[in-house]
C-alpha positions as CSV (number, residue, x, y, z in Angstrom):
1,M,-15.3,-25.6,36.7
2,V,-14.4,-22.0,37.3
3,S,-10.7,-22.7,37.4
4,K,-10.9,-24.5,34.0
5,W,-12.7,-21.5,32.5
6,V,-10.1,-19.1,34.0
7,D,-7.2,-21.3,32.6
8,K,-8.9,-21.3,29.2
9,N,-9.5,-17.6,29.0
10,V,-6.5,-16.3,31.0
11,R,-5.1,-14.3,28.1
12,Y,-8.3,-12.4,27.8
13,I,-8.7,-11.8,31.5
14,F,-5.2,-10.3,31.8
15,S,-5.7,-8.1,28.8
16,L,-9.1,-6.9,29.9
17,P,-7.9,-4.0,32.1
18,A,-5.8,-2.6,29.3
19,V,-8.7,-2.9,26.9
20,L,-11.1,-1.1,29.3
21,F,-8.5,1.6,30.0
22,V,-8.1,2.3,26.2
23,A,-11.9,2.2,25.7
24,L,-12.5,4.7,28.6
25,M,-9.6,7.1,27.9
26,V,-9.5,7.0,24.1
27,V,-12.4,5.4,22.4
28,F,-15.2,7.0,24.5
29,P,-13.9,10.6,24.3
30,L,-13.3,10.3,20.6
31,A,-16.8,8.8,20.0
32,Y,-18.4,11.4,22.2
33,T,-16.6,14.2,20.3
34,G,-17.7,12.8,17.0
35,W,-21.3,12.7,18.3
36,L,-21.1,16.3,19.5
37,S,-19.8,17.4,16.1
38,F,-23.3,16.7,14.7
39,H,-25.0,18.8,17.4
40,E,-25.3,22.4,18.5
41,W,-24.6,22.9,22.2
42,S,-23.4,25.7,24.4
43,M,-22.7,23.6,27.5
44,S,-25.8,25.0,29.1
45,G,-27.1,22.8,31.9
46,T,-30.7,23.7,30.8
47,E,-30.3,23.0,27.1
48,A,-29.7,19.6,25.6
49,P,-27.5,19.2,22.5
50,K,-29.6,19.9,19.3
51,W,-29.0,17.7,16.2
52,V,-27.8,19.8,13.2
53,G,-26.3,17.1,11.0
54,L,-23.5,18.3,8.9
55,E,-24.1,22.0,9.5
56,N,-21.0,22.4,11.7
57,Y,-18.7,20.8,9.1
58,L,-20.2,23.0,6.3
59,A,-19.8,26.1,8.5
60,L,-16.1,25.3,9.0
61,I,-15.5,24.6,5.3
62,K,-16.9,28.1,4.6
63,D,-14.9,29.7,7.5
64,T,-11.9,31.6,6.3
65,R,-10.5,31.7,9.8
66,F,-10.5,27.9,9.8
67,W,-8.5,27.6,6.6
68,E,-6.0,30.3,7.7
69,A,-5.5,28.3,11.0
70,T,-5.0,25.1,9.0
71,G,-2.4,26.8,6.8
72,R,-0.5,28.1,9.9
73,T,-0.7,24.7,11.5
74,L,0.9,22.9,8.5
75,Y,3.5,25.7,8.0
76,F,4.4,25.7,11.7
77,S,4.6,21.9,11.9
78,F,6.5,21.1,8.7
79,G,8.9,24.1,9.3
80,V,9.9,23.1,12.8
81,V,10.2,19.4,11.9
82,V,12.5,20.0,9.0
83,A,14.7,22.3,11.0
84,E,14.7,20.0,14.0
85,T,15.6,17.0,11.8
86,L,18.5,18.8,10.1
87,L,19.9,20.2,13.4
88,G,19.2,17.0,15.3
89,V,21.1,14.8,12.9
90,L,24.0,17.2,12.8
91,I,24.2,17.5,16.6
92,A,23.9,13.7,16.9
93,L,26.9,13.3,14.6
94,L,28.9,15.7,16.8
95,L,27.8,14.1,20.1
96,N,28.6,10.6,18.8
97,R,32.3,11.5,18.7
98,S,34.6,11.2,21.7
99,F,35.5,14.4,23.6
100,K,36.0,15.7,27.1
101,F,32.9,16.1,29.3
102,K,30.8,14.4,26.6
103,N,28.2,13.0,29.1
104,L,27.8,16.4,30.7
105,V,27.3,18.1,27.4
106,K,24.7,15.5,26.4
107,T,22.8,16.0,29.7
108,L,22.8,19.8,29.4
109,F,21.7,19.6,25.8
110,L,18.6,17.5,26.7
111,L,17.4,19.9,29.4
112,P,15.0,21.9,27.1
113,M,13.1,18.7,26.2
114,V,12.4,17.8,29.9
115,S,11.3,21.2,30.9
116,T,7.6,22.1,31.1
117,P,6.3,23.9,27.9
118,V,4.6,26.6,29.9
119,A,7.7,27.4,31.9
120,I,9.7,27.5,28.6
121,A,7.1,29.8,27.2
122,M,7.4,32.2,30.2
123,V,11.2,32.3,29.8
124,W,11.1,33.0,26.1
125,M,8.5,35.8,26.7
126,L,11.2,37.5,28.8
127,I,13.8,36.8,26.1
128,Y,11.5,38.3,23.4
129,E,10.5,41.3,25.6
130,P,10.9,44.3,23.2
131,T,12.6,46.7,25.6
132,V,14.8,44.7,28.0
133,G,14.8,41.3,26.4
134,F,18.0,39.5,25.6
135,A,17.0,38.9,21.9
136,N,16.9,42.6,21.1
137,F,20.0,43.2,23.2
138,L,21.8,40.6,21.1
139,L,20.6,42.2,17.9
140,G,21.7,45.6,19.1
141,K,25.3,44.2,19.4
142,F,25.2,43.6,15.6
143,G,23.6,47.0,14.8
144,I,20.2,45.5,14.0
145,D,17.1,47.3,15.0
146,P,14.9,45.9,17.8
147,Q,12.1,43.5,16.8
148,L,8.7,43.1,18.3
149,W,9.0,39.3,18.1
150,L,5.7,38.2,19.6
151,A,3.9,41.5,19.2
152,S,4.1,41.7,15.4
153,S,2.1,39.6,13.0
154,S,5.1,39.4,10.6
155,T,7.4,37.9,13.2
156,V,5.3,36.1,15.8
157,L,4.9,32.7,14.0
158,H,8.6,32.4,13.2
159,S,9.5,33.5,16.8
160,L,7.3,30.6,18.1
161,M,8.9,28.2,15.6
162,L,12.3,29.2,16.9
163,V,11.2,28.3,20.5
164,D,9.9,25.0,19.4
165,I,13.1,24.2,17.5
166,W,15.1,25.0,20.6
167,E,12.9,22.8,22.8
168,W,12.5,19.7,20.6
169,T,15.6,19.4,18.6
170,P,17.1,17.3,21.5
171,M,14.3,14.8,20.9
172,I,15.5,14.1,17.3
173,T,19.1,14.1,18.5
174,L,18.3,11.5,21.2
175,I,16.5,9.2,18.8
176,V,19.2,9.5,16.1
177,L,21.9,8.8,18.8
178,G,20.0,5.7,19.8
179,G,20.0,4.6,16.1
180,M,23.7,5.2,15.8
181,T,24.4,2.7,18.7
182,T,22.9,-0.1,16.5
183,L,25.2,0.6,13.5
184,Q,27.7,-2.1,12.7
185,S,31.4,-1.2,12.5
186,E,32.3,-3.4,9.5
187,P,31.0,-1.1,6.8
188,Y,33.0,1.8,8.3
189,E,36.2,-0.3,8.5
190,S,35.8,-1.3,4.9
191,A,35.2,2.3,3.8
192,V,38.3,3.5,5.6
193,V,40.4,0.8,3.9
194,D,39.0,1.9,0.5
195,G,40.0,5.5,1.2
196,A,36.6,7.1,1.6
197,N,36.5,10.5,3.3
198,R,34.2,11.6,6.1
199,W,31.5,13.0,3.7
200,Q,31.5,9.9,1.6
201,I,31.2,7.7,4.7
202,F,28.3,9.7,6.0
203,W,26.4,9.9,2.7
204,K,27.0,6.4,1.5
205,I,26.9,4.5,4.8
206,T,25.7,6.5,7.9
207,F,22.7,8.2,6.3
208,P,21.2,5.2,4.5
209,L,21.5,3.1,7.7
210,L,20.0,5.9,9.8
211,L,17.2,6.7,7.4
212,P,14.6,4.4,9.1
213,T,15.4,6.0,12.4
214,I,15.2,9.5,11.0
215,V,11.9,8.9,9.3
216,V,10.4,7.5,12.5
217,A,11.7,10.4,14.5
218,M,10.2,12.9,12.0
219,L,6.8,11.0,12.1
220,L,6.7,11.1,15.9
221,R,7.8,14.8,16.0
222,M,5.3,15.8,13.3
223,I,2.4,14.3,15.2
224,D,3.5,16.2,18.3
225,A,4.1,19.4,16.4
226,L,0.6,19.4,14.8
227,K,-0.8,19.3,18.3
228,T,1.2,22.2,19.7
229,F,-1.1,24.3,22.0
230,D,0.6,25.1,25.3
231,L,3.5,27.1,23.8
232,I,1.2,29.2,21.6
233,Y,-1.5,29.8,24.1
234,A,0.9,30.6,27.0
235,T,2.7,33.3,24.9
236,T,0.3,34.8,22.4
237,Q,-3.1,33.1,22.7
238,G,-3.1,33.1,18.9
239,G,-2.4,36.8,18.6
240,P,-1.7,39.4,17.7
241,G,-5.0,39.3,16.0
242,N,-5.1,35.7,14.6
243,S,-1.6,35.7,13.2
244,S,-0.3,32.8,15.4
245,E,-3.7,31.0,15.7
246,T,-3.5,27.3,14.8
247,L,-6.3,24.7,14.7
248,N,-5.7,23.8,18.4
249,T,-6.0,27.4,19.6
250,Y,-9.0,28.1,17.3
251,G,-10.8,25.0,18.6
252,Y,-10.2,26.2,22.2
253,V,-11.6,29.6,21.4
254,L,-14.7,28.1,19.7
255,G,-15.4,25.7,22.6
256,F,-14.4,27.7,25.7
257,S,-14.7,31.4,24.6
258,F,-17.7,31.3,22.2
259,F,-19.2,28.1,23.8
260,K,-19.8,26.6,20.3
261,V,-19.1,23.1,21.5
262,G,-20.5,21.4,18.4
263,L,-18.5,23.5,16.0
264,A,-15.3,23.0,18.1
265,S,-16.0,19.2,18.1
266,A,-16.3,19.2,14.3
267,L,-13.0,21.1,14.1
268,I,-11.4,18.5,16.3
269,M,-12.6,15.7,14.1
270,L,-11.3,17.4,11.0
271,F,-8.0,18.0,12.8
272,L,-7.8,14.3,13.6
273,L,-8.3,13.6,9.9
274,L,-5.5,16.0,9.1
275,V,-3.1,14.3,11.5
276,A,-4.1,10.9,10.0
277,M,-3.4,12.1,6.5
278,V,0.0,13.6,7.5
279,S,0.9,10.3,9.2
280,L,0.0,8.3,6.2
281,F,2.1,10.6,4.1
282,F,5.1,9.9,6.2
283,V,4.4,6.1,6.1
284,Y,4.2,6.4,2.3
285,V,7.5,8.3,2.1
286,R,9.0,5.6,4.4
287,K,7.9,2.8,2.0
288,K,9.0,4.7,-1.1
289,A,12.4,5.2,0.4
290,G,12.7,1.5,0.8
291,V,13.6,1.7,4.5
292,D,11.2,-1.1,5.3
293,Q,13.2,-3.6,3.4
């Protein structure tokens, strides 16, 4: 009797561990965060969360610092993704050609992506050091005045974007290179016979065929860029002032510096909504481009 029941429900039995894992690691934390967002709580062991309804969300909507962090988050994310996509596609085209020590160059190029973000942040803090850093040393060779890089509100965000571009451009390159391996040779052979030059081949054949891969790479990288925290917190902690503060670092400050857990939870839920909206935007662009067909 038991064996018959097992045979009948074996697909559910084998999938149950995965379902439980997702429920414990994703659904429960998300539901708990959503529940906390309607409460006021300071993580005190003697004080239970107090129901406040939509007050946390209304407070964030009125919070200028929240909107400034939102603008920086979007500016940072879209800026690095566009730059990484352009550079990633260009480098992928170069690495797709045959040359000496090709495999060694590809391996070295991928090293930034596999390094830990905090270690990368520490290295770039040394590079950006105003007095003895390599960045200002290089600028001095071209007669340019030293910059404060991470210590100035006018340069800090772009300096962090440069680090992110250096670290994650290899990801776009790797995905595009993978897409190039699936391209058929027949269209290229026909184009060469018809007398097409390299630019025409790229624009009329390579780019349209790679567009689905590029859009997927941009979507994956955008979701990751929106969540950037370790690089910013390890280098500037959102400073100087709040000039490099994003939604992630602001949420951390609200929750673990000011102990406003309910407000931080509401920020996280709004941030989740923002990520979903950006993801839907890329899905819409993908469909409008006709790459699903």
